[in-house]
N, C-alpha and C positions, 0 to 999 in steps of 0.2 A: 595821474600827474606825477612827475618826478620833481620833488622839492628838495632844494638844497638848504642845509642849516649852517650858518656861519659857526665854525667850530674852533675858534681861537681861544675863547674864554667864556665862561658863563654856563647857563643851563641848556646847552645845545642838545644833550642827550635825551632830556625829557620832552623836548619838542619833537624830536625823531620818533619817539615812542607814541606821542599822540598822534602824529600824522600817519603812523603805520596803522594805528587803531581804527583810522577812518578810511583806510585803503590806499594811502599814498606811498609810493616808493620814495626813499630819501637818500641823500648823500651828504656827507660832512664836507664843508667848503673850507679848505686851509690855503689853497693857492689858486691862481686865476684859472688854471686848466679844469678845476673842479666845477667851474660854472658852466662848462660846455654841456648842452643837451638838457639843461634844466628848464622846467616849466614855471618855477617860482622859487621864492627864497625867503628864509626867516632870519632875522636878526634877534638873537636872544637877549635875555636879561644878563647882567654881569656887571661889570664896572667900566663906564663908558670911556674914561680917559686911558684905562688899560687897553681896551678894545682899539681905540684910535691908535695907540703905539703899536700894537700888533698888526693892525691893518697896514700901517706904514711899513714895518719890517718885511711883511709878506708881500709888499708892493701890490696890494689889492685895491687901493683907493680908486684908481681909474676903472679897473674891471667891475668892481661893485657898482660904481656910479653909472656906468654904461648899461649894465644889467637892469638896474632898478628903473632907469629913464627910458628902457625899451618898452615899458608898459606891462611887463609880466607881473603877476600877483606877488606882493611882498608883504610880510607881516613883520612889524617892528614891536618888540615887547620891552618894556622897562628901559634898560640901557640902549636897546635898539631904537626905541622911540627918541631918546636923546640924540643918537647918531643921525637920525633922519629929519629931525626938526629944522626949522628955518633959523630959530634963535634959541640959544641955551644961556641960562643964567644960574649963578650960585655954585661955582663961578662960571663965567662964560667959557666956552671952548669951541673948537672947530666942529662943524656938522656938515652933513651932505646937502641939507636943505630941500629934500624931496617932498616933505609934508608941511604945508603952510600952517604950522603951529609954533607957538613959543612955549618952551618948557623951563621949569625951575627944578634943578637937580635936587634930590632928597626933599621935595616939596611936602611930601606925606610923612617926612620924619626920618631920622637915622635908623640904623639898623635895630636899636633897641626899641624903637617905636613901630616895628613890623606888625601887621595885623591882617586879619581876615574879615571879609564883609560880604555883603550881598549887593548887586548892582540894582539901580533904581528902575531901569528900563527893561533890560532883558532877564533880570532876576537870578542871574547866574553868580557863582562864587568868584570873589575877588581876593587875590593874595597880594598885599603890598609889602615889599621888602625894599627899603630905601628907595621908594618910588618917586618918580618925577611928578610934579603937577603940571597940567596943561594950562598955561596962564592966558593964552589967546588962541582963538580958532579962526582961521582965515574964512573968507566968504565962500570959497569953493570947497570946504571941508564940512563933512557931515559928522555931527555928534551921534554916535551909535550907542554909547553907554554912559551913564553918570553914576556918581556916588555922592550923596548928599547934595545933589544939584550941580556938582562940578563934573565937567567932561573928564572921563577916564579912558574911553576908546573912541577912536575917530577914523573916518575913511576919506580919502581923497583919490578918486580913480581906482586904480588897482592896488593901492597901498592902504593897509590897516595898521593903525598904531594904537597900542594899548600901554597904559601907565603901569599895569600890573602884570602878574605872572600867570596867565591862563594854563600853561604847561605844568604847573604844580597842582592842578586839580583833576578831577576825573571828568570834567565837563569839556567836551571838544567843541563847543559852539563857536569860539573865536576862530579856531583852525578851519571849521567848515565855512565860516564867513569869508575868511581870507583866501581859501582855496576850495571852491565849490567842486563837488564831484561831478564828473562828466557822465551822464546817463548814456551808457553804451548803446541802448536800443534807439535813442533819439539821434545819436551820432550816426549810427548805421542807416536809419531812415533818411536822414538828410544826404547821404552819399548816393542813394539810388536814384 
């Protein structure tokens, strides 16, 4: 798969490194033409209001919206989760509304409250940096990971949203979940 990583601001290089480590080609996305030919997309962590501003300046709102709504796999992490949520609080801000969740910005605390933990369900590492909390999960949204019983990773169709930064760990579980590898032998067998 060729996966794009929104590269306007935030931890986009770490996502590209993780994706490369599990065999995916990557491309940094800065303009609409960068979306051409991609099989999936990552919205990295960073600062969501800054990202909104840069998306507007680059005239990426409509192209990104079309791409994600096309059903291609998409991973939203931290600020990316905020951008993809239905509703955003603390303060409220514009969002794409792809994922039927409500989030609270900085819900796990400000920068000085950043911390690392272990997930309740998958048992993987969690890195929280000014992370949003997921305040509401819609009926068609599956909770994939929790921390202290609270949802921190969800999936709705081809969209995976994580309140934390999986790209800042050595564990590629979240990226593998969002962008499953295609078994070439199975693909070749189905073409015969």
